[in-house]
C-alpha positions as CSV (number, residue, x, y, z in Angstrom):
1,M,-216.1,-80.4,-213.8
2,S,-214.7,-77.0,-214.0
3,I,-214.9,-74.8,-210.9
4,T,-216.6,-71.1,-210.8
5,I,-215.9,-68.9,-207.9
6,A,-217.6,-65.6,-207.7
7,G,-218.5,-65.9,-211.5
8,I,-214.8,-66.5,-212.4
9,Q,-214.0,-69.9,-214.1
10,I,-211.0,-71.4,-212.8
11,P,-208.9,-72.4,-215.8
12,D,-208.6,-76.3,-215.9
13,S,-206.4,-77.2,-218.9
14,P,-203.5,-79.7,-218.1
15,M,-201.1,-76.7,-218.0
16,A,-203.2,-75.0,-215.4
17,K,-203.9,-78.1,-213.5
18,A,-200.0,-78.8,-213.5
19,A,-199.5,-75.0,-212.2
20,T,-201.9,-75.5,-209.4
21,E,-200.2,-78.7,-208.3
22,L,-196.8,-77.3,-208.5
23,V,-197.4,-74.2,-206.6
24,R,-199.5,-76.0,-203.9
25,D,-196.8,-78.6,-203.4
26,T,-193.9,-75.6,-203.3
27,E,-195.6,-72.7,-201.3
28,T,-197.0,-72.5,-197.8
29,E,-200.7,-72.7,-197.5
30,L,-200.8,-68.9,-196.9
31,L,-199.0,-68.2,-200.1
32,F,-201.2,-70.5,-202.3
33,N,-204.4,-69.2,-201.0
34,H,-203.0,-65.7,-201.4
35,S,-202.0,-66.4,-205.1
36,S,-205.4,-68.1,-205.8
37,R,-207.3,-64.9,-204.5
38,V,-204.8,-62.7,-206.6
39,F,-206.3,-64.6,-209.8
40,L,-209.7,-64.2,-208.8
41,F,-209.5,-60.6,-207.6
42,G,-207.6,-59.8,-210.9
43,A,-210.1,-61.6,-213.2
44,L,-213.1,-59.7,-211.3
45,T,-211.4,-56.4,-212.0
46,G,-210.8,-57.4,-215.5
47,K,-214.7,-58.3,-215.8
48,R,-215.6,-55.1,-214.1
49,K,-213.4,-52.9,-216.5
50,K,-214.6,-55.1,-219.4
51,L,-210.9,-55.9,-220.5
52,D,-209.9,-58.6,-223.1
53,F,-207.4,-60.8,-221.3
54,D,-206.4,-64.7,-221.5
55,P,-207.6,-66.1,-218.2
56,E,-204.9,-68.8,-218.4
57,L,-202.1,-66.5,-218.7
58,L,-203.6,-64.3,-215.7
59,Y,-203.8,-67.7,-213.8
60,I,-200.1,-68.6,-214.4
61,G,-199.1,-65.0,-213.5
62,A,-201.1,-65.0,-210.4
63,M,-200.0,-68.4,-209.3
64,F,-196.4,-67.9,-209.8
65,H,-196.1,-64.3,-208.6
66,D,-194.5,-65.1,-205.1
67,M,-192.8,-68.3,-206.2
68,G,-189.4,-66.3,-205.8
69,L,-190.0,-66.1,-202.1
70,V,-189.6,-69.9,-201.7
71,A,-186.1,-71.0,-200.9
72,S,-186.0,-73.5,-203.9
73,Y,-186.9,-70.9,-206.5
74,S,-185.0,-68.1,-204.8
75,S,-181.6,-67.0,-206.6
76,K,-178.6,-65.2,-204.7
77,E,-178.8,-62.0,-206.4
78,D,-182.0,-61.4,-208.4
79,R,-185.1,-59.9,-207.0
80,F,-187.6,-62.3,-205.9
81,E,-190.1,-61.0,-208.5
82,V,-187.4,-61.8,-211.2
83,D,-187.1,-65.3,-209.7
84,G,-190.8,-65.9,-209.8
85,A,-190.8,-64.6,-213.5
86,N,-188.2,-67.0,-214.6
87,A,-189.8,-69.6,-212.9
88,A,-193.1,-69.3,-214.6
89,K,-191.1,-68.6,-218.1
90,A,-189.6,-72.0,-217.6
91,F,-192.9,-73.7,-216.8
92,L,-194.6,-72.0,-219.9
93,K,-191.7,-72.9,-222.2
94,S,-192.2,-76.7,-221.4
95,Y,-195.8,-76.2,-222.7
96,S,-194.5,-74.5,-225.9
97,I,-196.4,-71.4,-225.1
98,P,-195.6,-68.5,-227.7
99,E,-193.0,-66.2,-226.8
100,Q,-195.1,-63.1,-226.6
101,D,-197.4,-64.6,-224.1
102,I,-194.6,-65.9,-221.9
103,E,-193.4,-62.1,-222.1
104,Q,-196.8,-61.1,-220.7
105,V,-196.6,-63.5,-217.8
106,W,-193.0,-62.6,-217.1
107,D,-193.7,-58.8,-216.9
108,S,-196.8,-59.6,-214.8
109,I,-194.9,-61.1,-212.1
110,A,-191.6,-58.9,-212.3
111,L,-193.5,-55.9,-212.2
112,H,-196.1,-56.4,-209.5
113,T,-194.2,-54.6,-206.6
114,T,-193.4,-51.7,-208.8
115,P,-196.4,-49.0,-208.5
116,G,-197.2,-46.9,-211.5
117,I,-196.2,-49.1,-214.3
118,P,-198.2,-52.2,-214.5
119,Q,-201.6,-50.2,-215.0
120,H,-200.2,-49.0,-218.5
121,K,-199.1,-52.5,-219.6
122,K,-201.2,-55.2,-221.2
123,P,-204.2,-56.4,-219.3
124,V,-202.5,-59.8,-218.0
125,V,-199.8,-57.4,-216.5
126,S,-202.1,-55.0,-215.1
127,L,-204.4,-57.5,-213.6
128,V,-201.9,-59.6,-211.8
129,T,-200.9,-56.3,-209.9
130,A,-204.6,-55.4,-209.3
131,G,-205.3,-58.8,-207.7
132,V,-202.1,-58.3,-205.5
133,E,-203.1,-54.8,-204.5
134,M,-206.6,-55.8,-203.6
135,D,-205.6,-58.8,-201.5
136,V,-202.7,-57.3,-199.9
137,L,-203.5,-53.7,-199.6
138,G,-207.3,-53.5,-199.9
139,M,-207.1,-51.0,-203.0
140,A,-210.4,-50.9,-204.6
141,Y,-211.9,-52.9,-202.0
142,E,-215.4,-51.1,-202.3
143,L,-215.5,-51.8,-206.1
144,F,-215.8,-55.6,-205.3
145,N,-219.4,-56.3,-204.2
146,A,-219.6,-58.0,-200.9
147,E,-220.9,-61.4,-202.2
148,D,-218.0,-61.8,-204.3
149,R,-215.5,-61.0,-201.8
150,E,-217.0,-63.5,-199.6
151,A,-216.9,-66.0,-202.3
152,V,-213.4,-65.5,-202.9
153,V,-212.4,-65.8,-199.1
154,Q,-214.5,-68.9,-198.6
155,A,-212.8,-70.7,-201.4
156,H,-209.3,-69.6,-200.4
157,P,-209.3,-68.4,-196.8
158,R,-207.5,-65.5,-195.5
159,E,-205.5,-66.7,-192.5
160,A,-205.9,-65.2,-188.9
161,N,-203.7,-62.4,-189.0
162,F,-203.0,-62.6,-192.7
163,K,-201.6,-59.2,-192.7
164,E,-198.8,-59.9,-190.5
165,G,-198.2,-63.4,-192.0
166,I,-197.8,-62.1,-195.4
167,I,-195.3,-59.4,-194.3
168,D,-193.5,-62.4,-192.6
169,A,-193.4,-64.3,-196.0
170,F,-192.2,-61.1,-197.7
171,A,-189.3,-60.6,-195.1
172,K,-188.3,-64.4,-195.1
173,G,-187.8,-64.3,-198.8
174,T,-185.7,-61.0,-199.1
175,M,-183.7,-61.0,-195.9
176,H,-181.0,-62.9,-197.4
177,K,-180.4,-60.5,-200.3
178,P,-181.6,-57.2,-199.0
179,E,-180.0,-55.2,-201.9
180,T,-182.6,-56.5,-204.2
181,T,-185.3,-54.4,-202.3
182,F,-183.7,-51.0,-203.5
183,G,-186.2,-49.2,-205.4
184,N,-189.3,-51.4,-204.5
185,V,-191.8,-51.8,-201.8
186,K,-190.2,-54.7,-200.1
187,A,-187.7,-52.2,-198.8
188,D,-190.5,-51.3,-196.4
189,V,-190.7,-55.0,-195.1
190,L,-187.0,-55.2,-194.3
191,A,-187.3,-51.8,-192.4
192,L,-189.9,-53.2,-190.1
193,K,-188.7,-56.8,-189.9
194,A,-184.8,-56.8,-190.4
195,P,-183.0,-55.1,-187.4
196,N,-179.9,-54.5,-189.1
197,Y,-181.0,-53.4,-192.6
198,K,-180.1,-50.3,-193.9
199,R,-181.8,-48.8,-196.8
200,I,-179.7,-47.7,-200.0
201,N,-180.2,-44.2,-200.4
202,F,-180.6,-43.2,-204.2
203,C,-179.2,-39.6,-203.6
204,S,-176.2,-41.0,-201.7
205,L,-175.4,-43.1,-204.7
206,I,-175.2,-40.2,-207.0
207,L,-173.4,-38.1,-204.7
208,G,-170.9,-40.7,-203.9
209,S,-170.3,-42.0,-207.4
210,A,-166.8,-42.0,-209.0
211,W,-167.7,-39.0,-211.1
212,N,-165.8,-35.8,-209.8
213,D,-168.1,-32.9,-210.8
214,G,-166.6,-30.5,-208.1
215,C,-169.7,-31.1,-205.8
216,Q,-169.9,-28.8,-203.2
217,S,-172.8,-30.2,-201.5
218,A,-172.6,-30.7,-197.7
219,N,-174.5,-34.2,-198.4
220,C,-171.7,-35.3,-200.7
221,P,-170.0,-38.0,-198.9
222,V,-166.9,-37.8,-201.2
223,H,-166.7,-34.2,-202.4
224,G,-168.8,-32.3,-199.9
225,K,-167.3,-30.1,-197.1
């Protein structure tokens, strides 16, 4: 029998079930429950906004969105979001999912920590980010009725002190490649959790580039006076 939580039916196709098992066996309980809530809050957002979206694609995007934080799926050089997106892509290809659908899921994961862009993309992309923003940041919290919030959390509990727990998970998944946090919100995580972390400064990169434009700025590490 299919499961319905807060009026949202959990996808129960063989592919969805396989994704559930894979993520549950790979991620910590904190991340698995978080990913499940991301799907539910994303789907509830889509329902509220009357968006036309594929719930199964949304489910895969939500379930895989943090897989890049897990050591077995973490590359040495790519952003964790890209690692998760690539894991989802490989999974979907094994089920012969159309390329345009795979691209939506890939974007939904790769862009979920880049504010200002996902809401302008297709619903699957925007709704994964909406689910993440609700569960992690409490964005649009009051737009979800209390009964739905309670049903989601009852089915997939928030651990005690989830806020600190999810920050720790973000830190553990990115500390070994801090350069990948440049330009995204995980730089704030490492600034809090990694004692020796130094932010890369965009302006310093510009001023310190190999181009010799006769820069006279006192802030220029190469040409300034």
